[in-house]
N, C-alpha and C positions, 0 to 999 in steps of 0.2 A: 958539341954537347950531344950526349947519347939520349935517344928517345925510345920509349916503349909504345907499341900500339895496343889499344884496349881490346877487351873481349877476346876473340881468337886472334889477338894481336892486331885486329883492325875493326873499326866500327864504320859502317856505311849508313848514312842517313838520307832519307828522302825529305826534301825541303818544301815548306809551305809558302804561300804567297805572303809577301811583306804587307800587302794591303788587301785583305780578303774582302769579298763582297759583303754588303751590308745586310741583305735580306737572304733568308734561307728558303730554298725551294724543295719540293718533293723531287728527289733525284732518281727515284725508282724507275720512271719511264726511260731514263738514260742508261740503264744497266746494259752493259755489254753482253752479259750472260746471266742466265738463271740456272740454278741447280738445286737438287733435292736429294734426300736420303731415299725417297721413293714417291712416285706418283702413279695412281691407277691409270691404266691405259685409256680409259674412257673419260678421264678428267683432263684438265688443262693447266699445266704449270704456268703458262703465259698469262693466265687470268689474274695472277697476283699483282701485276702492274699494268693492267690494260686500261686503267682509268675509270672503270665502271664504279658508280657510287650506289651501293646497296641500300635498300630501305630497311632491311632487317636481316638477321642471320640466316633466314631461309630464302632470301632473294638471290638466287643463283645467277640471274641475269644471263649474259652470254656465255657463262662458264665459271667454273671454280676449280681451285686446287683441292684434291682429296687424295688420301693415301691408303684407302681401304684395300686390304688383300687377304681378308679372312680373320676369324677371331683368334687364330694362333698368334697374330701380331697386335692384338689389342693391348692397351696399357704399356706401350713402348714409346720412347722418345723418337721423334722425327724432326727433320729440319728442312728449311728452304734457305737459299742464299742468293745474294746479288754480287756480281763482280763488275767493276767499272773500268773504263779505259783511262781514267785519270785518278788522282788522289783527291779525296774530299775530307773536309773537316765536318764530322757528323756528330750530332748531339741529341737526336730524338727519332723515334719511329712511331707510326700508328698502324695497328693491325685490326682488321675486321674479320672475326672468325665466322666460319660457315658450319652449319649443322643441318642435316637432312631428316632428322627424326628417326633415322634407321641406324646405319653403322658409322655415321660421321657425327661425333659429339664435340661440344665446346670443350677446349682443354681445361684441365684443372691446375696446370702450371705451365710456365714458359720462361725463357731467358734468352739473352742476346750474346753473341760473340762477334769479335772483329778480328781481322787479320793484322797481326803485329808485323809491320813492314820492316822493323829492325831485326827481329828474331826469326821471322819467317815461320810463324806458327799462329794458330787460333788462340785467342785469349777471351775468357768470359768477362763481360762488363760487370764488375763487382758492385759499383756504386750506382746502379740503375734504380730509378724510382718509377714504379708502374708495373711492368710485366703483367698487365691485366688479362683477365680471362672472363670478361663479361660478354654476354650475347647482345645482339641488336645495337651495337655501337662500336665506334673506333676505340681501341684500347691504346692509350698513349704511354710511351716509356721515354723518360729523359735521363741523361747521364752526362758526366763531364766529357767535353769534346774529345774525340779520337781522330787521328789522322790515318786514313786507311783507303784501300781500294776494294775491300771485300767486307761484307757483313752477313751474319747468319742468324736466323731465328729458330729456336728449338721450342717444341711444344709436346705435351703428353696429355692423353685423356683416357677415359675408361674403355674407349673403343678406338676408332681411327680418328684423324683430325682433318679439318678443312679450313681453307683461307679464301676469302672473297677478294680482299685487297690488302696489300702491305706497302705502306708509304715510308720512305726514309728521307729525313731532312738534313741537308748539308750544304756546304759551300765548296765549289770547285777551287782547287789550289793549282796555280799555274804561273808561268813566266818567272820562275825563280830557279836557283840551283837545285839539282836533283840528287846530288850525293855530297857527302862530306867525310872527311877523315880527321880523327882526333888522335894526337900523340901526346904522351906525357914523358917527362924526363926521368921520373922515378915515382914509385908509389908515395902517397902522403906519409910523411915521416916527421916525428917530433924534432923541433929545432932545425928543420931543413926546408929548403925551398923547392917546390915542384913546379916545373914549367909546363903549361898546357899550350900545345901548338895546334891550331885549327886550320883546316883548308876547306873552302867551299869550292865545289866543282860541278860543272854540268857536263856529263859524259867525261871526256878526258881534258876538258878545258877549264881553267880556273875562272872563278866568278868574283870580280872585285866588288867592293861596296856592300857586302852582306854583313849584317850585324847579328851575332849570336847573343844569347842571354844566359847569364850564370846566376843560379840561386844557391845560396849557402845557408845551412841551418846548423846551429850549435846545440849540442847536448850539454847542459850544465846542471847535472844532478847534485853535485857537491859544490860547496862554496869555499873549500879550504884554499884554493888558488884562483886568482882572477886570470883566466886564460884569455889572451888576446890573439886573435887570428887575423892575418893580413891577406885579403883577397883582392887581387888587381889593384894594389896600392891603398886599399881602404881597410882600416882596422875596425873590428867589432868583437864583442865578447859574449853576446847573448842574443837570443831570438834568431832572426833570419834577415838576410839582405838579398835584394835582387838588383843585378847590375847588367847594363848593356855593354858589350865589349866594343873595342875600336873596330870600325868597319874593315873588312878584309882589303888588303892592298891589291896591286895589279896582278899579283900571282895568286890571289885568292886566299892569302894567309893573314892570320891574326893570332896573337898569343897573349897570355897573361900568366901571372905567377901567384902561388899560394904559399904562405909561410906559416908553419905551425909553431906554437909556443914550445919552449924547452920543457916545461912541466905541465902535465895534464892529469887532473884528478881521476881516480878509478871510475869507470863507466862514462866519463865525459868524452867529448870528441866533436867531430864535424862531418857533415854530409854535404857534398857538392854535386849539383846537377847542372849539366851543360845542355841547354835547350835551343830549339830552333827559335826564330825571331818571334813566333806567335806566343812564346812563353809557356806553352802547354805540352809540347811534344819533346820528350827527352831524347837527346842524342847519346848521353852517357851519364852514369852516376858513379861517384867514388866516395869513399868515406874512410875516416880513421876514428877508432874508438879505443880508449885505454881499457885494458882488461880489468875486470873487477877483482878485488882481493878475495882469497879463499880463507875462511876462518881457520885458526889453528886447530889441528886435529887432536882429540883427547885419546890417550893411550892407557887405559886402566890395566893394572896387573892384579888379577884375582887369584893368583897362585896361593893355595893353602889357606884361604880365608875361612874363618869360623865366626860364630856370633860374637866372639870376644876379640876378634882382630880389628885393627884399624885399616880402612881402605885408603890407599894412597893413589891419587891420580896425578900423572905427570904428562906434560906435553912439551913439544919443542917450540920454543919461542920464535915468533916471526917479528923482526924489528919493525916491519911496516905497520904492525898493529900496536 
């Protein structure tokens, strides 16, 4: 059987723990590296995770992060970032802003980004709740968990910005396969079967006993046809299903099949996500959606029309309509 590799014909995934820790800790003190868009030479980037608990936004304590470098740089976005030596499942942060009553002001906006380990790029956390900019307190931001080894905090104010402490909460992910490969026999196609072949690997070695998760969602906008999809031997025709695949064998391999129906109504279809065992980190997504119909085009002939003429409108019939 011939197989296709996804993405740039290969998808590499970093795997999370099958049994993550139950409690989340502030992992900021464990950061391997801190970085920033800019820090003033007299301020301390290391202050953002030194563990000092400020009493208010003016409580600089042993030091603070600040990025003042003149009014030419006021009202510009700046950032600080943590990089970790392992992968973490992160879902919240706390930040305590610093203001000195001079050139360091409390931000009027902020947001978070994480490093997408599959695509190798920074992604803004879109579904975040919080991104607070209040003085004299920790501003908490929560979001759907992400699997990453880097996180970045952006802020902007009417002057320069400062941070007293930035906490990040997550669970270390370890002792599991660190890479995977997904191959498909062909793109999802009506009335045909597509085979999904998965391999869990740690470095160059296969990892047996790993369980992938598959989520499938059906788009059923029209009801002219009852479309039945078969995913890993289970049939369904509406809503969504979540399935655990057979554990990988001694070669780290596991596979399943998806069969699409022969007839799919316009705009209907299916989306399939292959996830790590935690059920939140996608390894790959594929979909098939039947194109919508285009209404017949009208072609008026206005040649020689006067107030006494009859206007005739003709169009090419489309049997699908």
